[in-house]
KOLDRENTI-169030 format. One record per residue (C-alpha): residue number from 1; residue in three letters; x, y, z. Coordinates in nm, 2 decimals. Example, Ala and Ser with C-alpha at 12.3 -4.5 7.8 and 13.67 -1.06 7.14 Angstrom:
  lomar  torba       X       Y       Z
      1    ALA    1.23   -0.45    0.78
      2    SER    1.37   -0.11    0.71
end
This chain:
  lomar  torba       X       Y       Z
      1    MET   24.39   12.79   -5.98
      2    THR   24.47   12.45   -5.83
      3    PRO   24.24   12.30   -5.57
      4    PRO   24.40   12.22   -5.23
      5    ALA   24.51   11.87   -5.15
      6    ALA   24.24   11.66   -4.99
      7    HIS   24.39   11.63   -4.64
      8    PRO   24.15   11.76   -4.38
      9    GLU   24.43   11.82   -4.13
     10    ALA   24.62   12.05   -4.37
     11    ALA   24.36   12.32   -4.43
     12    GLY   24.30   12.58   -4.17
     13    ALA   24.59   12.50   -3.95
     14    ARG   24.77   12.81   -4.06
     15    ALA   24.47   13.02   -3.98
     16    ALA   24.38   12.86   -3.65
     17    GLY   24.36   13.06   -3.33
     18    MET   24.25   13.39   -3.49
     19    PRO   24.12   13.60   -3.20
     20    ASP   23.82   13.72   -3.39
     21    ALA   23.71   13.38   -3.53
     22    ALA   23.37   13.30   -3.39
     23    PRO   23.30   13.00   -3.17
     24    ARG   23.17   12.71   -3.37
     25    ALA   22.80   12.69   -3.28
     26    GLY   22.63   12.36   -3.29
     27    THR   22.94   12.14   -3.31
     28    ASP   22.85   11.94   -3.00
     29    ARG   22.63   11.69   -3.20
     30    PRO   22.78   11.37   -3.34
     31    PRO   22.80   11.35   -3.72
     32    VAL   22.59   11.10   -3.92
     33    PRO   22.75   10.76   -4.01
     34    GLY   22.96   10.80   -4.32
     35    ALA   22.98   11.18   -4.28
     36    PRO   23.25   11.35   -4.48
     37    ARG   23.58   11.44   -4.31
     38    LEU   23.60   11.82   -4.28
     39    SER   23.90   12.05   -4.24
     40    ALA   23.88   12.32   -3.98
     41    ALA   23.97   12.62   -4.19
     42    ARG   23.93   12.93   -3.98
     43    GLY   24.01   13.28   -4.09
     44    THR   23.99   13.64   -3.96
     45    LEU   23.62   13.74   -3.96
     46    LEU   23.68   14.11   -3.90
     47    ARG   23.93   14.36   -4.03
     48    GLU   24.02   14.69   -3.87
     49    ILE   24.04   15.00   -4.08
     50    THR   24.05   15.37   -4.01
     51    ILE   23.76   15.59   -4.13
     52    LEU   23.69   15.96   -4.14
     53    ASP   23.35   16.05   -3.99
     54    GLU   23.11   16.34   -4.04
     55    TYR   23.28   16.53   -3.76
     56    GLY   23.62   16.52   -3.94
     57    GLU   23.76   16.27   -3.69
     58    ARG   23.96   15.96   -3.78
     59    ARG   23.89   15.65   -3.58
     60    PRO   23.92   15.27   -3.62
     61    ILE   23.63   15.05   -3.70
     62    PHE   23.58   14.69   -3.79
     63    ILE   23.45   14.56   -4.13
     64    PRO   23.37   14.20   -4.23
     65    ALA   23.66   14.02   -4.40
     66    GLU   23.49   13.90   -4.72
     67    ARG   23.69   13.66   -4.94
     68    PRO   23.64   13.44   -5.24
     69    LEU   23.62   13.06   -5.21
     70    THR   23.64   12.85   -5.53
     71    VAL   23.48   12.51   -5.49
     72    TYR   23.62   12.21   -5.68
     73    VAL   23.43   11.88   -5.69
     74    ASP   23.66   11.59   -5.78
     75    ARG   23.90   11.85   -5.92
     76    GLN   23.63   12.01   -6.14
     77    GLU   23.57   12.37   -6.08
     78    LEU   23.21   12.43   -5.98
     79    VAL   23.15   12.78   -5.84
     80    THR   23.32   13.07   -5.66
     81    LEU   23.14   13.19   -5.35
     82    MET   23.20   13.52   -5.18
     83    THR   23.20   13.45   -4.81
     84    LEU   23.29   13.56   -4.47
     85    GLY   23.43   13.21   -4.41
     86    GLU   23.30   13.14   -4.06
     87    LEU   23.22   12.78   -4.13
     88    PRO   23.33   12.72   -4.49
     89    GLU   23.32   12.34   -4.49
     90    LEU   22.96   12.34   -4.39
     91    LEU   22.88   12.62   -4.64
     92    VAL   23.02   12.40   -4.92
     93    LEU   22.83   12.09   -4.80
     94    GLY   22.51   12.29   -4.77
     95    TYR   22.56   12.45   -5.11
     96    LEU   22.59   12.11   -5.27
     97    ARG   22.28   11.99   -5.09
     98    ASN   22.06   12.30   -5.16
     99    GLN   22.16   12.29   -5.53
    100    ARG   22.05   11.92   -5.52
    101    LEU   22.39   11.80   -5.64
    102    ILE   22.39   11.56   -5.35
    103    GLU   22.11   11.41   -5.15
    104    ARG   22.30   11.30   -4.84
    105    ALA   22.62   11.40   -4.66
    106    ASP   22.76   11.05   -4.69
    107    GLU   22.79   11.10   -5.07
    108    VAL   23.09   11.32   -4.99
    109    GLU   23.42   11.17   -4.86
    110    SER   23.59   11.49   -4.76
    111    ILE   23.58   11.87   -4.78
    112    THR   23.91   12.05   -4.75
    113    VAL   23.93   12.43   -4.74
    114    ASP   24.27   12.61   -4.77
    115    TRP   24.25   12.99   -4.75
    116    GLU   24.61   13.03   -4.89
    117    VAL   24.47   12.93   -5.23
    118    ALA   24.11   13.04   -5.15
    119    ALA   23.98   12.70   -5.25
    120    ALA   23.77   12.41   -5.13
    121    ALA   23.84   12.06   -5.25
    122    VAL   23.54   11.83   -5.24
    123    LYS   23.61   11.46   -5.28
    124    THR   23.30   11.25   -5.35
    125    ARG   23.27   10.87   -5.29
    126    ALA   23.13   10.78   -5.63
    127    GLY   23.14   11.10   -5.83
    128    LEU   22.85   11.32   -5.94
    129    PRO   22.72   11.18   -6.27
    130    GLY   22.64   11.45   -6.53
    131    LEU   22.77   11.73   -6.31
    132    GLN   22.83   11.97   -6.60
    133    ALA   22.48   11.90   -6.76
    134    ARG   22.31   11.94   -6.42
    135    THR   22.47   12.28   -6.35
    136    ALA   22.45   12.42   -6.71
    137    ARG   22.10   12.56   -6.67
    138    HIS   22.06   12.83   -6.41
    139    VAL   21.83   13.11   -6.32
    140    VAL   21.97   13.45   -6.22
    141    THR   21.80   13.55   -5.89
    142    THR   21.81   13.84   -5.64
    143    GLY   22.06   13.65   -5.43
    144    CYS   22.35   13.82   -5.26
    145    GLY   22.67   13.62   -5.22
    146    GLN   22.60   13.38   -5.50
    147    GLY   22.26   13.46   -5.66
    148    THR   22.20   13.16   -5.88
    149    VAL   21.98   12.86   -5.84
    150    PHE   22.01   12.57   -6.07
    151    GLY   21.70   12.52   -6.29
    152    GLU   21.62   12.17   -6.18
    153    ILE   21.54   12.29   -5.83
    154    LEU   21.24   12.47   -5.96
    155    ASP   21.14   12.15   -6.14
    156    GLY   21.13   11.96   -5.81
    157    LEU   20.86   12.15   -5.62
    158    ASP   20.61   11.87   -5.64
    159    GLY   20.86   11.64   -5.46
    160    ILE   20.87   11.86   -5.15
    161    ARG   20.66   11.73   -4.86
    162    LEU   20.63   11.92   -4.53
    163    PRO   20.46   11.82   -4.21
    164    GLU   20.09   11.89   -4.18
    165    ALA   19.99   12.21   -3.99
    166    SER   19.88   12.00   -3.69
    167    GLN   20.23   11.86   -3.66
    168    ALA   20.44   12.17   -3.71
    169    ARG   20.33   12.48   -3.54
    170    LEU   20.46   12.80   -3.38
    171    ARG   20.32   12.97   -3.07
    172    GLN   20.34   13.35   -3.05
    173    GLY   20.53   13.33   -2.72
    174    THR   20.78   13.10   -2.88
    175    LEU   20.82   13.35   -3.17
    176    HIS   20.89   13.62   -2.91
    177    ARG   21.16   13.41   -2.75
    178    MET   21.33   13.34   -3.08
    179    LEU   21.34   13.72   -3.16
    180    GLU   21.47   13.80   -2.82
    181    THR   21.74   13.53   -2.85
    182    MET   21.85   13.69   -3.18
    183    ARG   21.84   14.04   -3.04
    184    GLN   22.07   13.95   -2.75
    185    ARG   22.31   13.74   -2.96
    186    ASP   22.67   13.88   -2.97
    187    SER   22.70   13.91   -3.35
    188    ILE   22.94   14.02   -3.62
    189    HIS   22.66   14.25   -3.74
    190    ARG   22.65   14.43   -3.41
    191    LYS   23.03   14.49   -3.43
    192    ALA   23.06   14.57   -3.80
    193    GLY   22.73   14.55   -3.99
    194    SER   22.73   14.44   -4.36
    195    VAL   22.64   14.07   -4.29
    196    HIS   22.33   13.85   -4.28
    197    GLY   22.25   13.61   -4.00
    198    CYS   22.05   13.28   -4.00
    199    ALA   21.96   13.05   -3.72
    200    LEU   21.77   12.72   -3.67
    201    PHE   21.54   12.69   -3.38
    202    GLN   21.36   12.40   -3.21
    203    GLY   21.09   12.56   -3.01
    204    GLY   21.25   12.85   -2.83
    205    GLU   21.60   12.69   -2.84
    206    MET   21.85   12.80   -3.09
    207    LEU   22.04   12.50   -3.23
    208    MET   22.27   12.66   -3.48
    209    ALA   22.35   13.02   -3.59
    210    VAL   22.58   13.16   -3.85
    211    GLU   22.66   13.49   -4.02
    212    ASP   22.79   13.56   -4.37
    213    VAL   22.81   13.84   -4.63
    214    GLY   22.51   13.69   -4.81
    215    ARG   22.19   13.54   -4.67
    216    HIS   22.22   13.25   -4.92
    217    ASN   22.56   13.15   -4.78
    218    ALA   22.42   13.16   -4.43
    219    ILE   22.12   12.94   -4.51
    220    ASP   22.35   12.70   -4.70
    221    THR   22.57   12.67   -4.40
    222    ILE   22.27   12.58   -4.18
    223    ALA   22.18   12.32   -4.44
    224    GLY   22.53   12.18   -4.43
    225    TRP   22.51   12.15   -4.05
    226    MET   22.18   11.97   -4.07
    227    ALA   22.31   11.73   -4.33
    228    MET   22.63   11.67   -4.14
    229    HIS   22.45   11.58   -3.82
    230    GLY   22.13   11.42   -3.95
    231    VAL   21.90   11.70   -3.82
    232    ALA   21.55   11.69   -3.97
    233    GLY   21.36   12.01   -4.03
    234    GLY   21.00   11.91   -3.97
    235    ASP   20.99   12.03   -3.61
    236    LYS   21.21   12.33   -3.66
    237    ALA   21.18   12.70   -3.74
    238    PHE   21.43   12.90   -3.95
    239    TYR   21.52   13.26   -3.88
    240    THR   21.70   13.50   -4.12
    241    THR   21.78   13.87   -4.12
    242    GLY   21.74   13.87   -4.50
    243    ARG   21.44   13.92   -4.72
    244    LEU   21.24   13.61   -4.81
    245    THR   21.27   13.57   -5.18
    246    SER   21.16   13.27   -5.38
    247    GLU   21.51   13.11   -5.35
    248    MET   21.52   13.15   -4.97
    249    VAL   21.18   13.00   -4.94
    250    LEU   21.28   12.71   -5.17
    251    LYS   21.59   12.64   -4.97
    252    ALA   21.41   12.63   -4.64
    253    ALA   21.15   12.40   -4.79
    254    GLN   21.42   12.17   -4.92
    255    MET   21.57   12.16   -4.57
    256    GLY   21.22   12.04   -4.46
    257    VAL   21.16   12.35   -4.24
    258    PRO   20.79   12.46   -4.26
    259    ILE   20.82   12.78   -4.06
    260    VAL   21.04   13.07   -4.16
    261    VAL   21.09   13.40   -3.98
    262    SER   21.26   13.71   -4.12
    263    ARG   21.35   14.04   -3.98
    264    ASN   21.30   14.17   -4.33
    265    GLY   21.01   14.14   -4.58
    266    VAL   20.87   13.89   -4.83
    267    THR   20.86   13.91   -5.21
    268    ALA   20.55   13.82   -5.41
    269    MET   20.71   13.51   -5.55
    270    GLY   20.85   13.40   -5.21
    271    HIS   20.49   13.44   -5.07
    272    GLU   20.34   13.25   -5.37
    273    LEU   20.58   12.96   -5.33
    274    ALA   20.54   12.94   -4.95
    275    ASP   20.16   12.94   -4.98
    276    LYS   20.18   12.66   -5.24
    277    LEU   20.41   12.45   -5.02
    278    GLY   20.20   12.51   -4.71
    279    MET   20.47   12.70   -4.52
    280    ALA   20.43   12.97   -4.26
    281    LEU   20.61   13.30   -4.34
    282    PHE   20.67   13.57   -4.08
    283    GLY   20.83   13.89   -4.19
    284    ARG   20.91   14.23   -4.03
    285    ALA   20.98   14.04   -3.72
    286    ALA   21.16   14.23   -3.45
    287    ASN   21.11   14.28   -3.08
    288    ARG   20.74   14.19   -3.03
    289    HIS   20.63   14.30   -3.38
    290    PHE   20.57   14.06   -3.67
    291    LEU   20.35   14.00   -3.98
    292    CYS   20.23   13.65   -4.07
    293    TYR   20.21   13.66   -4.45
    294    CYS   20.08   13.30   -4.50
    295    GLY   20.04   12.97   -4.32
    296    MET   19.82   13.11   -4.04
    297    ASP   19.70   12.76   -3.97
    298    ARG   20.05   12.68   -3.84
    299    PHE   20.04   12.97   -3.59
    300    ASP   19.89   12.97   -3.24
    301    ALA   19.83   13.34   -3.19
    302    GLU   19.83   13.49   -2.84
    303    PRO   19.73   13.84   -2.94
    304    GLU   19.85   14.13   -2.73
    305    LEU   19.62   14.42   -2.63
    306    GLN   19.64   14.71   -2.87
    307    ARG   19.74   15.03   -2.71
    308    ALA   19.48   15.30   -2.70
    309    PRO   19.56   15.59   -2.94
    310    VAL   19.71   15.89   -2.76
    311    ARG   19.51   16.20   -2.81
    312    VAL   19.71   16.52   -2.82
    313    VAL   19.52   16.83   -2.71
    314    ALA   19.66   17.17   -2.79
    315    GLY   19.68   17.39   -2.48
end
């Protein structure tokens, strides 16, 4: 497969104007100086099919339009991501950042996505020295959508520094507002299911949200948006619908975000890493319910009154 030509205007023009392509959240912020030029590749996010239900009736439904995206860095093939493709350029940028292949967005000159060849061409400003050696060692994880994390990320735990608990906190009322915002959001999951969502919050305000077929793609897209716009993570909270495995916790920590909230649960290694890094992890969070697994010193609890048990008396 040949990577697309590195012309940001070329990619996505053919796919523009798709009626079911989601609005680009968080694009009102100016990019950092020297930020890469990005194409605007947009594709159909939903596909309509006809199904047969349990009542023997045929009816149309929507399903997510998953597609492969092969990433080339300076014409060298790096990885193929299976993605919904809502914000593919930011996904690629965030993937490079979370895999620690780049440190800053300005190391990349341009990212061009062309869905006709299902490829993303990344052009760097000075190359990525030792790219093959740096990506040779990997650990297979429980990830969906990509499922690998390069080994040197695990080696860099000691270099991660998050704000002290006194400087980065979450109030219970703010947590409730976050969960209510996500509950009311018009989402692809609500229309079709089969996707994960991630969002970045500052206080109770949602700054950026994205959905993808895998939770790793979604968090990488958030990371790409943060890198593109110079958004720091120290005073932010991260929300995901996916489970908090070790890799998800690591990625949030690398983004500088000390507070992570999940609608799902937490694995033992995810808990261990978060505790070691001083992060607050909230799981099983929906409506007004949640469990704080670790990092209680970052949480300002406002406990609700427990309901009295209902006693049923047989008549």
